[in-house]
Each structure stands twice: as C-alpha cells, then as structure tokens.
KEMARTOR-316676 format. One record per residue (C-alpha): chain; x, y, z; residue in one letter; residue number from 1. Coordinates in pm, whole numbers, plus 50000, padded with zeros to 5 digits. Each point is the difference from the previous one (the first is absolute). Example, Ala and Ser with C-alpha at 12.3 -4.5 7.8 and 13.67 -1.06 7.14 Angstrom:
<recs>
A:51230:49550:50780:A:1
A:50137:50344:49934:S:2
</recs>
This chain:
<recs>
A:71571:53681:26652:X:1
A:50009:49761:49709:X:2
A:49859:49650:50035:X:3
A:50326:49817:50066:X:4
A:50085:50239:50284:X:5
A:49649:50003:50143:X:6
A:49992:49621:50013:X:7
A:50291:50020:50245:X:8
A:49925:50330:50175:X:9
A:49629:50013:50077:X:10
A:49997:50045:50375:X:11
A:50069:49637:50087:X:12
A:50375:49991:49945:X:13
A:50097:50076:50363:X:14
A:49820:49885:50312:X:15
A:49958:50320:50207:X:16
A:50030:49811:50330:X:17
A:50319:49803:49941:X:18
A:50156:50128:49677:X:19
A:49960:49656:49839:X:20
A:50029:50009:49621:X:21
A:49680:49800:49963:X:22
A:49650:50038:50140:X:23
A:49955:49755:50289:X:24
A:49764:49704:49977:X:25
A:49736:50082:50262:X:26
A:49886:49648:50085:X:27
A:49704:50106:50211:X:28
A:49627:49934:49972:X:29
A:49896:50269:50248:X:30
A:50139:50324:50144:X:31
A:49989:50145:50351:X:32
A:49779:50308:50034:X:33
A:50154:50252:50237:X:34
A:49670:50187:50013:X:35
A:49659:49855:49920:X:36
A:49874:50352:49930:X:37
A:50282:50078:49758:X:38
A:50083:49670:49827:X:39
A:50323:49960:49809:X:40
A:50045:49970:49625:X:41
A:50003:49621:50027:X:42
A:49765:49786:50204:X:43
A:49949:49666:49823:X:44
A:50217:49863:49719:X:45
A:49712:49938:49759:X:46
A:49929:50373:50012:X:47
A:50364:50106:49975:X:48
A:50358:49893:50061:X:49
A:50311:50222:49975:X:50
A:50181:49768:49758:X:51
A:49697:49964:49775:X:52
A:49940:50374:50018:X:53
A:50357:50063:49882:X:54
A:49930:49791:49690:X:55
A:49665:50169:49944:X:56
A:50157:50345:50024:X:57
A:50282:49898:49763:X:58
A:49774:49868:49723:X:59
A:49775:50306:50030:X:60
A:50301:50227:49938:X:61
A:50129:49792:49710:X:62
A:49659:49990:49830:X:63
A:49933:50368:50069:X:64
A:49693:49929:50214:X:65
A:49874:50132:50331:X:66
A:49968:49661:50174:X:67
A:50116:49644:49950:X:68
A:49867:49674:50142:X:69
A:50167:49658:50028:X:70
A:49809:49672:49972:X:71
A:50065:49629:50042:X:72
A:50008:49940:49623:X:73
A:49936:50173:49671:X:74
A:49653:49844:49992:X:75
A:49932:50121:50355:X:76
A:50083:50352:49883:X:77
A:49786:49971:49685:X:78
A:49709:49836:50185:X:79
A:50000:50269:50268:X:80
A:49986:50273:49736:X:81
A:49702:49826:49837:X:82
A:49821:50017:50336:X:83
A:49954:50370:49929:X:84
A:49704:49892:49783:X:85
A:49652:49881:50090:X:86
A:49717:49788:49869:X:87
A:49874:50131:49667:X:88
A:50328:50166:49906:X:89
A:50168:49927:49667:X:90
A:50372:49986:49919:X:91
A:50191:50012:49672:X:92
A:50315:49787:50010:X:93
A:50285:49925:49759:X:94
A:49923:49695:49788:X:95
A:50314:49793:50058:X:96
A:50020:50085:50368:X:97
A:50199:49781:50241:X:98
A:49820:49670:50059:X:99
A:49967:50051:50374:X:100
A:49832:50336:49947:X:101
A:49769:49841:49741:X:102
A:49910:49724:50248:X:103
A:49921:50247:50280:X:104
A:49783:50213:49773:X:105
A:49808:49715:49840:X:106
A:49967:49760:50295:X:107
A:50001:50222:50310:X:108
A:49888:50355:49917:X:109
A:49735:49865:49765:X:110
A:49835:49826:50299:X:111
A:49982:50339:50171:X:112
A:49807:50151:49710:X:113
A:50295:50191:49852:X:114
A:50019:49958:49623:X:115
A:50308:50014:49779:X:116
A:50045:50058:49629:X:117
A:50336:49892:49858:X:118
A:50117:50212:49708:X:119
A:50317:50066:49807:X:120
A:50101:50316:50187:X:121
A:50249:50086:49726:X:122
A:49683:50074:49798:X:123
A:49855:50326:50133:X:124
A:49679:49959:49804:X:125
A:49944:49662:50162:X:126
A:50035:50158:50343:X:127
A:49744:50271:49930:X:128
A:49761:49750:49843:X:129
A:50008:49792:50321:X:130
A:49912:50289:50234:X:131
A:49653:49986:50152:X:132
A:49821:50207:50268:X:133
A:50115:49740:50256:X:134
A:50369:50017:49906:X:135
A:50220:50116:50286:X:136
A:50359:49931:49892:X:137
A:50241:49901:49725:X:138
A:50266:49748:50103:X:139
A:50303:49977:49772:X:140
A:50310:49785:49971:X:141
A:50257:50167:49780:X:142
A:50199:49834:49864:X:143
A:49751:49719:50039:X:144
A:50073:49648:50118:X:145
A:50101:49802:49795:X:146
A:49950:50165:49658:X:147
A:50169:50330:50089:X:148
A:49718:50216:49860:X:149
A:50052:50370:50070:X:150
A:49712:50218:50115:X:151
A:50021:50378:49962:X:152
A:49965:50112:50361:X:153
A:49966:50372:49931:X:154
A:49709:49945:49763:X:155
A:49837:49741:50226:X:156
A:50019:50246:50290:X:157
A:49833:50261:49779:X:158
A:49717:49760:49919:X:159
A:49964:49906:50367:X:160
A:49977:50362:50111:X:161
A:49731:50068:49740:X:162
A:49788:49728:50160:X:163
A:50112:50055:50362:X:164
A:50169:49660:50022:X:165
A:50295:49883:50208:X:166
A:50310:49877:49819:X:167
A:50205:49713:50144:X:168
A:50327:49880:49846:X:169
A:50195:49683:50069:X:170
A:50360:50124:49975:X:171
A:50170:49670:50085:X:172
A:50186:49954:49672:X:173
A:50167:50341:49990:X:174
A:50005:50118:50365:X:175
A:50031:50370:50082:X:176
A:50355:49993:49863:X:177
A:49870:49987:49642:X:178
A:49637:50115:50031:X:179
A:49815:50224:50245:X:180
A:49628:49985:49916:X:181
A:49900:50246:50275:X:182
A:50197:50273:49821:X:183
A:49784:49931:49692:X:184
A:49678:50055:50196:X:185
A:49924:49645:50116:X:186
A:49830:49970:50341:X:187
A:50134:49671:50137:X:188
A:50308:49789:49924:X:189
A:50031:49636:50106:X:190
A:50305:49772:50004:X:191
A:50084:49641:50053:X:192
A:50314:50092:50192:X:193
A:50087:49631:49991:X:194
A:50139:50077:49657:X:195
A:50255:50269:49906:X:196
A:49968:50211:50314:X:197
A:50109:49719:50233:X:198
A:50190:49836:49719:X:199
A:50148:49684:50153:X:200
A:49723:49737:49993:X:201
A:49986:49996:50380:X:202
A:49709:50231:50085:X:203
A:49626:50007:49928:X:204
A:49868:50357:50031:X:205
A:49762:50254:49853:X:206
A:49999:50380:49997:X:207
A:49741:50270:49934:X:208
A:50071:50371:49949:X:209
A:49747:50280:49964:X:210
A:50033:50369:49929:X:211
A:49681:50133:50163:X:212
A:49971:50028:50380:X:213
A:49630:49916:50013:X:214
A:50057:49689:49791:X:215
A:50301:49916:50217:X:216
A:49779:49998:50308:X:217
A:49762:49759:49829:X:218
A:50286:49763:49917:X:219
A:50138:50030:50354:X:220
A:49659:49910:50142:X:221
A:49972:49698:49771:X:222
A:50355:49888:50077:X:223
A:49928:50008:50372:X:224
A:49654:49845:49966:X:225
A:50092:49723:49756:X:226
A:50331:49941:50176:X:227
A:50209:49851:49719:X:228
A:50308:50195:50110:X:229
A:50363:49927:49922:X:230
A:50199:49840:50281:X:231
A:50292:50181:50152:X:232
A:50275:49767:49872:X:233
A:49871:50025:49643:X:234
A:49964:50377:50035:X:235
A:50369:50022:50087:X:236
A:50100:49774:49710:X:237
A:49791:50204:49757:X:238
A:50165:50319:50124:X:239
A:50337:49839:49936:X:240
A:49891:49904:49648:X:241
A:49901:50359:49923:X:242
A:50358:50111:50060:X:243
A:50132:49807:49700:X:244
A:49694:50028:49775:X:245
A:50147:50246:49750:X:246
A:50328:49810:49958:X:247
A:49821:49668:49956:X:248
A:49747:50136:49751:X:249
A:50264:50172:49790:X:250
A:50195:49677:49951:X:251
A:49693:49779:49953:X:252
A:49847:50240:49750:X:253
A:50317:50019:49790:X:254
A:50005:49621:49994:X:255
A:49633:49987:49904:X:256
A:50052:50239:49708:X:257
A:50281:49784:49861:X:258
A:49798:49682:50047:X:259
A:49690:50148:49836:X:260
A:50201:50095:49690:X:261
A:50157:49654:49985:X:262
A:49664:49824:50037:X:263
A:49837:50223:49738:X:264
A:50258:49882:49744:X:265
A:49981:49630:50094:X:266
A:49822:49790:49734:X:267
A:49829:49777:50261:X:268
A:49835:50291:50181:X:269
A:49659:50099:49865:X:270
A:49962:50328:50187:X:271
A:50177:50207:50266:X:272
A:49820:50230:50241:X:273
A:50227:50271:50142:X:274
A:49928:50373:50010:X:275
A:50366:50085:49936:X:276
A:49976:49865:49646:X:277
A:49916:50276:49746:X:278
A:49765:49748:49836:X:279
A:49786:49979:50315:X:280
A:49668:50187:49942:X:281
A:50025:50172:50338:X:282
A:50366:50097:49969:X:283
A:49939:50371:49944:X:284
A:49747:50039:50281:X:285
A:50231:49811:50232:X:286
A:50291:50233:49928:X:287
A:49775:50300:50067:X:288
A:49863:49889:50337:X:289
A:50290:49798:50143:X:290
A:50377:50032:50014:X:291
A:50070:49634:49923:X:292
A:49854:49676:49867:X:293
A:50069:49764:50285:X:294
A:50140:49649:50022:X:295
A:49696:49790:49905:X:296
A:49932:49870:49651:X:297
A:49785:49726:49850:X:298
A:50046:49792:49689:X:299
A:49784:49752:49813:X:300
A:50162:49680:49874:X:301
A:49696:49881:49809:X:302
A:49867:49709:50205:X:303
A:49970:49858:50346:X:304
A:50221:49705:49907:X:305
A:50291:50223:49904:X:306
A:49949:50219:50305:X:307
A:50013:49699:50231:X:308
A:50314:49873:49829:X:309
A:50176:50333:50056:X:310
A:49886:50006:50363:X:311
A:50149:49655:50055:X:312
A:50335:50086:49839:X:313
A:50095:50345:50133:X:314
A:50262:49994:50272:X:315
A:50051:50361:50115:X:316
A:49653:50150:50045:X:317
A:49799:49833:50271:X:318
A:49666:49877:49868:X:319
A:49756:50151:50243:X:320
A:49719:50243:50064:X:321
A:50086:50357:50096:X:322
A:50251:50243:49850:X:323
A:50227:50290:50084:X:324
A:50279:49813:50178:X:325
A:50378:50012:49973:X:326
A:49986:49665:49821:X:327
A:49817:49959:49669:X:328
A:49657:49835:50028:X:329
A:49832:49825:49708:X:330
A:49625:49959:50039:X:331
A:49725:49824:49808:X:332
A:49695:50233:50028:X:333
A:49749:49737:49881:X:334
A:50080:49781:50301:X:335
A:50139:50254:50244:X:336
A:49911:50370:50024:X:337
A:49679:49962:49795:X:338
A:49894:49650:50097:X:339
A:49702:50154:50181:X:340
A:49872:50137:49670:X:341
A:49775:49761:49803:X:342
A:50182:49865:49690:X:343
A:49751:50151:49758:X:344
A:50034:50344:50163:X:345
A:50378:49969:50013:X:346
A:50022:49913:49631:X:347
A:49756:50275:49910:X:348
A:50234:50247:50168:X:349
A:50302:49871:49807:X:350
A:50161:49797:50280:X:351
A:50077:49691:49794:X:352
A:50135:49659:50101:X:353
A:50329:50093:49831:X:354
A:50054:50317:50203:X:355
A:50293:50022:50241:X:356
A:50078:50294:50231:X:357
A:50357:50077:50097:X:358
A:50096:50226:50288:X:359
A:50364:50076:49926:X:360
A:50242:50000:50291:X:361
A:50358:50105:50067:X:362
A:50181:49713:49832:X:363
A:50238:50072:49713:X:364
A:49768:50047:49705:X:365
A:50218:49790:49768:X:366
A:49960:49706:50236:X:367
A:49622:50039:49995:X:368
A:49998:50016:49621:X:369
A:50213:49686:49972:X:370
A:49772:49818:50241:X:371
A:49683:50098:49814:X:372
A:50166:49913:49669:X:373
A:50083:49645:50110:X:374
A:49647:49953:50135:X:375
A:49841:50120:49677:X:376
A:50244:49815:49775:X:377
A:49935:49678:50191:X:378
A:49641:50031:49891:X:379
A:50109:50059:49641:X:380
A:50212:49681:50009:X:381
A:49711:49798:50141:X:382
A:49767:50126:49729:X:383
A:50251:49906:49727:X:384
A:50061:49650:50143:X:385
A:49626:49930:50014:X:386
A:49967:50087:49633:X:387
</recs>
C-alpha cells in the first residue's frame, strides 16, 4: 500500500472487539493476569498499553521499521535514544541541531562522560575528520533546524558503516511522508510528533523507529526503564493526526514553496532558507533522498530590530515555539528554539538575530503573503520616517 492508504489502513482502523472505526482509549494503568504462569501481553501501562501500541505499530509501518516506540515528548524520545551510550563514548551531531537537543548533549550527557562534537553534517569531510576511536554514532537533522541544511544520508550511512557507527536521524521536519531514512540505511529515526505528525498544536509527543530487532529490544528496555512513555489520550490524538498527515503536508508544502519564492524576491529579505528553492545548496541532494521539501522555511531580515518589528505586526501566524501545525507558526530561533545555545555558538552556526522561522499552515497562501507584506512594509515605513 502507498503511504496515504497505509496511514488509514494499518491494522488500527477497526476495533476487533466492537467494530468501532477507531482504536479505543484504554484508560488503564494495570491489567488483570488470568494466569501468573502465562502472563498476558499487557501487565502495567508503563511497559505497554493497547492504544499506545497501536500508535507504535503504525509509525513503524509508515517509517518502514521493525518496531516503533512512543514517548512523552520529542526530547523524551531523543534523550532515551542517547541512553544507548555510556561514559567515554563520543557522538558526532549536526551543527545547527535543535536547541533542546543541544542542551541535553552539552549540559546532561556531558556530565555522564559522553562527549559530543558538533559538525556541519552536510560536509562529509567534516564528519570523517571528527571520527575518533571513541565515536559510537552520527546524529543528523536533515533538513536541519533552523537553517535547513541538507545532509546526504546515503553517504553518511556509508561512512558510518565503514567505522561501525550507528546513524540516528531526526525526521521531524519531513515525516515519513516525504522522507524515510531507514530505507536509506539509517539505524534509528526520531520524531517530535508534537509537530507535523500530530499537527494541531494540542499534543506533546515523541516517536522512535528502528529497523533492527536487536536494537529495538535495547530501545524497548530503555523505554520501560526510563519510563518517559506517551499517555493514552495523547497516543490516541497522535494516531488521529497520522490519518490526515499526507493531506496536511501537501497543502502546507505547496504554500511554503510559494512563500519561499515570494520572500526570495522581496528586497527587504536578506536570505531565504528552503530546500525547495533551486538556489538552495542542498536542493539536489534533497530531491534525491526525499519526495518533498516540507512546510518549514527560514528567512533573515538583517537585524534583530527588524525581526522583532515583524513579529509584533503579523496577524495570521501565531508567534510561538514549535511548528508543523494546521495554523502557520512564526518563530524567533534566537529567543525560542535555540535560546539554550550560547549566543556566540549560535552566531557561529549562522543563526543570526535577524533570522525568523516560518512553519507554513493551511491558510490561503495569498492571505499569508499579504500579512507578511504589511508587517515588513510597516518596518520600511518606520525606517523612512526616522530618516
């Protein structure tokens, strides 16, 4: 089955006990054991719940993995995966990684004796140069957050296999609808399912999918031991979001492509970051390893003052952290997603005070353009009046 069909018909579409057209919400913390010598599939909800399992099975199918795991947040999913590593291990991580991931690596894992080197993973030579005898994994965001850098997953996997390293990919921006890293040889995929997969700004969730059964057992053990599992209500809502993922992404992506072209031609915009633009340095690689470019773009307006003015004047996008919702979300990475990154590191990585990130929603794209135009032109008028 193709993705759109599989998102609806993945084994969860009919409850086998009642015929209900939706998996029930099993609001139970524990389960009766009819035989202590032959325990049932479920015993305690931290270890497993039928509703959560339905979501885990669905995302495993959509990502082409053998097992899926649902967590209380994207960071809970990412943090649990990082618990695969031990004191003395070394990780290579994308340079402009999500700020929460950067914080966990530099302020939590570092205290456990796990070292991280941040490199531009779109530069294969930089990856190889960072490998040491202690390196255990390469962690990649592609496209990266918020500069939309594209890393060549096939070639990174080849490097990793040469050195016997795990490969982990954050697939939040594109979801399995546009990109399936496991099919390219990646070992582990992580998601903030809060974003496009849930899609309605009403759930916080994380997902992990693996393709190897031995590795799956390790993740299952860590999920149960660490205990940062997704609650049953949010599991059900995330399952519901999966059903409309393809339709939502198609519309949002078309809107993002139009907006990126408009912004690229606007005289007040210094630079636009969107992989769908032929001028983007990762455009070709993106078209080779993914079927779409997604609904997230970033643009630099030149200064923090102008960025703040635009943020105060827009009316349609909500100004907020997060992304991937039905409504457009305009974010300010310097003070939001990457606030945990020291200013000097942030600027070194190209995340300037004038950078804005836009997650494009389902509004009419002409309305979004008009709204952004009035916000930007307001700044132009203010600049002229001051002169």
